[in-house]
C-alpha positions as CSV (number, residue, x, y, z in Angstrom):
1,M,-75.0,17.9,192.5
2,T,-76.9,14.8,191.6
3,G,-75.7,11.7,189.8
4,P,-77.0,10.4,186.5
5,R,-80.6,9.3,186.4
6,R,-81.5,5.8,185.4
7,L,-83.8,5.5,182.4
8,A,-86.5,2.9,182.0
9,T,-86.2,1.7,185.6
10,P,-88.6,-1.3,186.0
11,R,-91.5,-0.9,188.4
12,R,-93.5,-3.6,190.1
13,V,-96.9,-4.3,188.4
14,E,-99.8,-6.7,189.2
15,V,-100.2,-9.1,186.3
16,G,-102.8,-11.9,186.0
17,A,-101.4,-14.7,183.8
18,A,-102.8,-17.7,182.0
19,E,-101.4,-21.2,182.7
20,D,-98.9,-20.7,179.9
21,G,-97.6,-17.5,181.5
22,C,-99.3,-15.1,179.0
23,P,-100.6,-12.0,180.7
24,V,-104.4,-11.6,180.7
25,T,-104.6,-8.5,183.0
26,V,-102.1,-5.7,183.8
27,D,-103.0,-3.6,186.8
28,G,-106.6,-4.8,186.5
29,R,-106.9,-3.9,182.8
30,T,-107.7,-6.7,180.4
31,V,-105.1,-7.6,177.8
32,D,-106.7,-7.3,174.4
33,A,-103.7,-8.4,172.3
34,V,-100.2,-9.7,172.6
35,R,-97.9,-8.1,170.1
36,E,-94.8,-10.2,170.9
37,S,-92.9,-12.1,173.5
38,W,-89.2,-12.8,174.0
39,L,-86.9,-14.5,176.5
40,I,-83.7,-13.0,177.9
41,E,-81.2,-15.3,179.6
42,D,-78.0,-13.7,180.6
43,R,-75.3,-14.0,183.3
44,W,-76.0,-17.7,183.6
45,W,-72.4,-18.2,184.4
46,T,-72.6,-16.0,187.6
47,D,-74.3,-16.3,190.9
48,R,-76.9,-13.7,189.8
49,P,-78.4,-15.1,186.5
50,L,-80.9,-13.1,184.6
51,R,-84.0,-14.9,183.2
52,R,-86.9,-12.8,182.0
53,R,-89.9,-13.4,179.8
54,Y,-91.0,-10.1,178.2
55,W,-94.4,-9.4,176.8
56,E,-95.6,-6.5,174.7
57,V,-99.3,-6.3,175.2
58,V,-102.2,-3.9,174.4
59,T,-104.9,-3.5,177.0
60,T,-108.6,-3.0,176.1
61,C,-108.2,0.8,176.7
62,G,-105.6,0.9,174.0
63,R,-102.5,1.2,176.2
64,D,-99.3,-0.4,174.9
65,E,-97.4,-2.1,177.8
66,I,-94.2,-4.0,178.1
67,V,-94.1,-6.2,181.1
68,F,-91.7,-8.9,182.1
69,H,-91.8,-11.9,184.4
70,D,-88.6,-12.4,186.4
71,L,-88.3,-16.1,186.1
72,E,-85.7,-16.3,188.9
73,K,-87.8,-14.5,191.5
74,G,-91.3,-15.0,190.2
75,R,-92.2,-11.3,190.1
76,W,-93.8,-9.1,187.4
77,W,-92.4,-5.8,186.3
78,R,-93.4,-3.0,184.0
79,Q,-90.6,-1.6,181.7
80,R,-91.0,1.8,180.1
């Protein structure tokens, strides 16, 4: 018997970003448009704070992507 499966597990992704942090490439695909961006700050009162900047982008091939930059660790992730 297996346990429950986690949905929407983030996966590492290669993102090229502009100086302001806005993604310009995602896995080598050029970003054509940014639909929205939002900041999540949570658990700031613990020893494991969560700080992420999310971006919903559209690449030139028409793919809609949600990526986030882990502001604590400096890594980029894809969220599905």
